[in-house]
N, C-alpha and C positions, 0 to 999 in steps of 0.2 A: 230292423231296429234292435239294438243291443239292450241287454238287461239294464246297463247303467243309464241308457237313454230313457227307459221306462221309469226307473226310479227318479230320474231328474224331473220328468214330466209330472209325476205324482206330487213332488215337493213344490214345483214351480207354479203349476196351473191354479191351485187354490189361492196363492198369493196374487196371481194375475187377475183372477176373477174378483177378488176382494178389492183390488186397486181400482177397478172400473165399476164397482157396485155403487150406484148413486145413493142408495139409502145408507149404507155403511159409512160412506164418506160424508154424507149430509149430517149424520149424528155427530161425527168427529168435529166437523167445521162449525156446527151449530153451537157446541160447547165453547169453542174459541170466540165466536162472535158474541155470545151471551156474556162471557167474562169481560171482554173489552168494551162492550156497550151497556154494561149493567146500570151505570149511573144515568143513562139516557132513556131507559125503558121503564114502563110501569109494571105492575104485577101481572098484567096480561101479555107481556112481551111486545107491547106496542109503543111506538114513539109519539103517536098523536092520540088525541082524545076523539073517539068516534061516537056518533049518536047511536049507531047500532054496532055492536061488537062484531068485527070481521070474522069470517070463517077461518081464515088463515092469518095468524099474527104477523106483524111487520118483521119481527126478528127472523121468522122462518123464511120469509120472502128474501131477505138479505142473505141468509145462509144458503138458500137454494140457488140464488144467483151466483154466489162465489163458488159453490160446489160445481155448478155447470162449467164455469170458466176454468176451474182447476182441472177438470176432466177433459178440457178441450172442446166442450159443447158451447159454441157461441151463437147458436141459432135457437131462438125460443120455440120455433116450429118443431125442430128436431127434439128439443128437450121435452116438450109436452107430449110429443108422439111417443117417446120412450117411456115417460112416466105413466101414461094411460094404458100402454100395452104391457109393460113389464112390472110397474111399481104402483099400480092403482091402490092395492090394499095397504101399501106402506105409507101412503100419503092420503089418508081419508079426508083431510081438510083442504085438499088442493083446490085452488080457485081456477077460474078460466084464464086463458092466456092474456086476454085484453086487460082484465083486472090486475093480473100479475105485472104486466108492462107498465101500466099507469101508476101503480103504487110504487114500483121499483124506482121510477124516475123521480118520484116525490122524495125518496129516501137516499138520493145520491150523496147528500152531505154526511149522513150517518155511515154510509158505506166507506167514504173516504176517511172517516175517523178511525176505522179499524186499523189501517196501516200505520197511522200516526201513533196509536196506542201500542201497537206491536213493536214499533221502532223504539219507543220509550222503554218497553219491557226488556228488549234484547240488549239495548245499550242505554242504560239509565244516565250515565255521565255524558251529557250532550255537550260536545265542544267543537267537533269538526263535522262539517257536512259537505256534500258534493252536489253540484247543480249542472245540468246539461239539458239540451233540447233534442227532440226526436220528431222528424217529419211525419205527419198523419195525412196522407192524401185521401180525398173522398171520391175522386173520379179521375178518369184519364184526361190528358190534355185536350184531346179532340172533342171531348164532351163539355168543355168549360162553358161555352155559350149556351148550352141547353140545361145547365145545372140549375136546380131549384131547391135542393136540399140544404139544410143547415144555414139558411139565409134569413131566418126570421128575426135575428138580433142585429140591429144596425151597428152596435159597438164591436161585435166580434163576428165578422163575416169571413167565409173562406176566401183566400186570395192566392195568386200565382207568384211563385218565387223560385229562386235558384238555390239548390242545396249543394254546397261546395264539396262535401264528403262523397256524395253519390254522383257528383258531376252531371246533374240533370235538373230540369225544371219539374215542379209538381204543383198541384192545386189543392189547397185544403188548409190545414191548421198545423200548429206546433204543440207538442206536449212538452211542457216545462216540468221537469221532475227533480225533486230534492231528495237525496238519500243520506243515511248516516254512514259512518266508516265501515260498518259491517255489511253494507249493501242493501239494507232494508228501506223500502220506500217510506218517506216521511210526508211529503206534500206533492200533489200533482195539480196542474192547471193547464187550461187550453188558451192559446193565443192565436190570432190570425197568422198565417204563414209568413207574410211580408214584414211582420214586426221584428226588428232587430233584437237579438238576445239581450243586449245591454239595456234596452228600454224596459225589459221585464223587471229589472231591478227596482224600478219605481213602484212595483206592485207587491214588494216583499213585506210591506207593513202588515198585511193580513196573514202572514205565515207563522207569526208568533216565534220568530227566531231572535234571540238576543245574546250578546256576549259570547260569540262563537266565531269560528273560521269557516269560510265558505270557499271551497276549491272549485274553480271553473276553468274553461279553456279560453282561448283568445277572443272568442266571440262576445264575451262579457266584459271585455276590457274597456273601461270608461272611468277615468280618474275623477271627474266631478260626481258621478253617481256613486262610486266607491267611497268617496269622502263623505257624501251625504249619508250613506248606510252606516258608516262608522260613527259619525257624530250623533245620529238619531237612535241607532239600535246596537251600537258596539259590535257590528258585524264586520269582520276583516276579510275582504275579498283577496284571494290569492290566485293570480292569473299569470300566465307566461308573458314576457315582454316581446314586443315586436322587434324585428331586426333593425328597423330604422330609428328606434327609440334611444335617446341618449342615456336615460336612467334605466338600468337593468334591475329587475325585481329579484333581489337575492333570496327572497322567501320561496321562490319557485325552484325546488330542488328535485333531484331524481326520485326521492321518496314521495314528494308531492305529485309528481307526474305518474308514478305508479299507483298512488291512491286514487287518482282521478279515473284511471282505467276501469275501476270497479263499476262505475255507472254504465260504461260501454258494454260490459258483460251482462249487466241487468237488462239493458235495452235489447241485446241479442236474445236473452231468455224471453222477454216480453214479446218479441217479434216471432220467435220460433214456437214457443209453447202456448203463449196466450193469444197469438195471432192478432196483436194489437193494431196492426195496420189494415186488417180486414174489417171493412165497415158495412154494417147493415142498417145503421140508424138513418132516419129521415129528418130529424130535428136536432138542433144544437144541444138541447137538454138530453135527448136520447144518446147522442154521441158522448157527451160528458159522463153520463151514467155508465155507459159501456166501458169507457176508459178507466173510470174510478173502480169499477168492479174488477177489471183485469189487473190493475195495480194492487188492489187489496187482496186479490186471490194469490198473487205472488208473495205478498207479505204473510198471508195465512200459511202457505206452504213452508215458508221459512220458519214460522213459529212452530209448526209440527216438527221440523227437523231440530229446532232448538230444544223442544221438550223431550225428544227422543235421543238427544245428545249425538246427533248426526251432523255431518258438514252442513253448515247453514245454507249455503247457496246451491246445493244439489236438489233443486226444487222438482226436478223431473222424477226423482225417486222418493219424494216425501210421502206419497200415499201408498207406497208399497209395504209399509210397516204394518 
């Protein structure tokens, strides 16, 4: 090994160890979570009123969940194993794993609010958004008949459908994600896999979008639903026209097509870094909580880059600072 290599290791290794230090990153992410959820917390950093004050506040559970996902630890078994072996003194108020999982599921709504607040901070002038869907398989096709997980809700059950982009059938759900122009997640929802993308437009009344443009691909093309969105919420859908359509959408331009690709990049990041398609959940609420945590983790990493004046979407390097 050359002298230059030794000098490089001396400079690089401390940064590498800090990047994977759970406690150091937890403190950083906790401050971000507290800032964006301040109006929802009480003085004890809890979202709910407890008869007996919990050992670990709600906000710390949210921050620890996002920290784990940001570091690529999506197994609670692995997370608590590392915490008890290496960081026990750093987390004196750590609860047991069962309590952690149960309370985290209860706070899925607040976890999702973090990405929405971050999106508003990074891009306060909200005018253009992008929407797309991502397949979330929960089991292999050969195990469909034996599947029993995520079936407790009669309205949203896993189903089998064909995914045209991947040219394959899968069994599970769809992630419907709305992002702003900067690529920051704004709203995420789960639908059954067989639901057509255009039918999800009926559910946009709860997204709190008004007077804006919504860029989508051809899967969301539905003139009656687009007209209803515009009349009710002033949301103008911009989609490409089909080749057999007589009226060509002149608003779908090369610039719009380029803007829409930003959500595909984010999906690739969620799949690669956050491993969003890897499912350990056994209930629909557990799956929704995991998905919200992974999406909010990506938004938190973007916020760290935003504060450090780094390229916003280089989320893989966000914790190296």
